[in-house]
N, C-alpha and C positions, 0 to 999 in steps of 0.2 A: 188561621189569624190568630194568634194569642190578644191578650188584654194591653199587653205593650204595643203593640201594632197599633192597635186601635187608638190608643191613649196619642201616640204620636202622628197618628194621620188627623185626628180632630182636632192636634195643636196646629198643624201645617195647614187644614183647610180656614180653622181660624183665623191665621196671620195672614194669608194669602187674601182670604174674603174681607179683614179688615182694610188689606193696602189699597184693594179695588174700590172698596167703600169710599175710602179717604181719595183718593182721584176723583171719583164720578163727583161725589160733594164739591171737591175742590173746582173742576171743571163746570159746573151749575153753578157756583158762585163768581164766575167770571175769571177766573185766572187762566192765563194763557199756558206759563212754566208751571207748572207744579212742582214746587220745592224750590225755585226761585227765590230770594229773597225780597225780590221787585216784581213779584208775578202779578200783582194788578196793575203796576203801572208800566210791566215791559210791553215791547212792541211783538213780541212773540218771534219764534224760532231760537230764542234763547243766546243769542251772543250776546244778548242783556247788555243792550244802550245805557242802561242805569249804571255800568259797575265802574267803579272809581278805575281812573287809569294813574 
């Protein structure tokens, strides 16, 4: 393993770790559908009842 491989691996670990941490934090704060614009008011299963039709 050379230096480039190590740097790329560290960057990937940081990005994936950050995404996992974001999802865990969002779920603990009560968001049912992480990424949904109405996640705190959404009923879940993200067919999103709050969507404008």
